[in-house]
N, C-alpha and C positions, 0 to 999 in steps of 0.2 A: 901469690904477691904482685899488685902492679909495679911498673916501671914506666919512668917517662925518660925521652930522651929527645935533645931538639935537634932537627934537621934544618942545612943552610941551604936556602932557597935562592931564586934570584927577586923573588919577589919579599924576601925578608926570613928572618926564623920562622919553621912549622914546628909544632910539637906533635909528637906520637905517645899517648899512654896505652901502656899494654896490659890489656887482660889474659894473661896466657891459659891455655888450654889445660882442664886438670885431668884428662885422660885422653891416651893417643888422638894426639893434636894431628888433624889429617887436612885443615883449612885455616885461613886467615881472612876473616871479615873486617877490612879496612872503612871506618865509615868519619865521616865528616859531617860537620852542623850546616846550620842555614844561615842566609842573609842578616837574620836579626838574633842568633842565640850562640850559644856554643856547645859544647859536647855534654853539657849539664842536663839535656833536654831527657823528658822522663823517658823518650823509646831508646835513645842511645844508651842512657844506662841501664835500662831494663835489660838489652840484649848484652851489655859488658856481663851484667850478673848473671846471666843466666847459660848463654852460649858455650860458656869455657867446659862444663860439665857435659856439653854434648860433644867434646874434642876439636872446639872450635878458638881460634884464638882471636879477640876481638882489639882491635886497634883504634882507638878514638883519636880521630886526627884533626887538628884545631889547626887553623888555616892561617899564615904570617898575620893578616890584619888582627887578630885574635889576639893571637900572643904579644902584637905590641900594644894592646891595650883601646886600638880603634874603636869606633861604634859604628863605622858605615864599612860595608864590603866593597872590594874594588871592582871594575871592570871582571865580567865572563873569562874573557881574556887573562887576565892576571892571576884569578882563580885555578884556571888551568894549565898556567905555568909552573906554579907553586906544586899542583898536586903531580904535573909527570918528573917534577926534581924529588920529590920526598917518594916515589912510587919506588927506587931499589931499594930504600930502607924495609918497606913491607914485602919486597922478594927475600928479602935474604935468611930467613927462616929454612929456605927450600920449600915452603907450603904453595900450594896454587892461592891465590889472592883474590877474594870475590871483592870490588869496588862498590862501595855505599854511600850514601849521606842522606840525609835529611832535605828536603827542598831545593834551595840553591846546591849544596852538596850531592844531590842526587842526579841533578843537568851535570855537574863536572864531571861525576862517573860515568854518566850516558855517552858524554861527548870523548871521553875520552879512552872508553871499555878497550875497543878494538887496536887501538894503535899502542895500548901497553900491554898487550895480552890478557889481560882480565878473566877468571873463569865465569865470570856474573856479574850482574850488578842489582843491587837492591837498592830501592827506590823510595823513601819513606817521604810521605807526602810530596809526591811530585808537582811541582807549581806547571800544570798543563798551559795557563794562561795569568797574565795579571787580573784581581778583581774585578770584575764586573766589565772586564773587556775578552770576550771569548773569541773574539778574530783574530787577537794576537796571541796563536796556539804556536806553544813548543813541541807538538808531538813531533814532530821532525827528529828532535835528539833523541826521543824515548825510543822509538821505533828504528834509528837508525845507528845504536849501542851496537848492534852485531853479537852479542853473545845473551845467553838466558838472562831472562829481566823479572824481579818480582816488583810490583807495585803494590805498598801500603799505602789505603786512601780514606780519607775521613768520609762519610757518608754524607757531610755538609760543609766540605773544605771549598771555600770562596776562590781557591785557585785552580780547582777543578772538581768537581764532583764524580763517582767512580761512571754516573751512565755517559757523561761527556767525554771521555778517553775513546778514542777510535779503535777501531779492531785490529787487533796484531798480535805477534809471535812474543805475548809475553802472559804473565800469571798477574791477577791483581785481586787481592784481601780486600775487603771492605771492612772499615769500622764503623758501625753503623752510630749515626747522629754524630761523630766526630768531627772536629774539625780541622783548622791547620796544622794545629800541635796536638792533635790526637785524643785533646782533650774533650769528654764527653758531659753533657749537661747531666743535673742530678735526675731529671724525668727520662733518663734514656734507660732502654732495658736492660744495660750493661752498665755495672758500676764502672769507675775507672780501673780498681785493680782487675777489674773483670777484663777490661778492653783492653789491658797492656800483655795480659796473660794469654789473652789468644794472638796477638801479636807476633809478641815471644813464640808462644806454640806455631803457629802458620809458618814464621821466619825458618825457626828450627828444623820443621819438617821439609821446608824447602830447600835449604842450605845442606842438611847430613844428605841430601839425595844426592847431590852436585858431586860428592866425594866419591 
């Protein structure tokens, strides 16, 4: 049974929706959304639906700007402030916490992982650079996480295709033909359902190996 709680932060109230592990809880996966969407994103919902059976409690985190009903995300510094403030609520179960997020949420997780003591980082659709501007790389954030990192990236993501990513100590799962939202075209080798299943399976294997 899911449960939601409001957490006060200096940037406003955030919301955590808990999807408890249904067997032998060993980790918490805390994942936030991107700058253009919410926790209803298909990959976040798929992880929340499937990982609890593997002993992973999934916490879907809504940043204060989303809780307040705003349409535009604030500056990265403000996102980080809120994430730091809600972190103690994620640790209260006494389990190791894997920080994660999609797009802007992945950047937040990478920037704060070391200082908050995250067990690892799950970066869904990491925005390596703005579309069409590969010279404005954010690779430093990814490479500077300081903990194990798994990147799940669409093969046709305009924010950074898998082949654009620099070498480093992280793992990367490519979702063939997928875009930034991990949507796949009808002509793709995998259906949307199969692509999501592959994402969940890859994340499950990676995260359970951390425990």
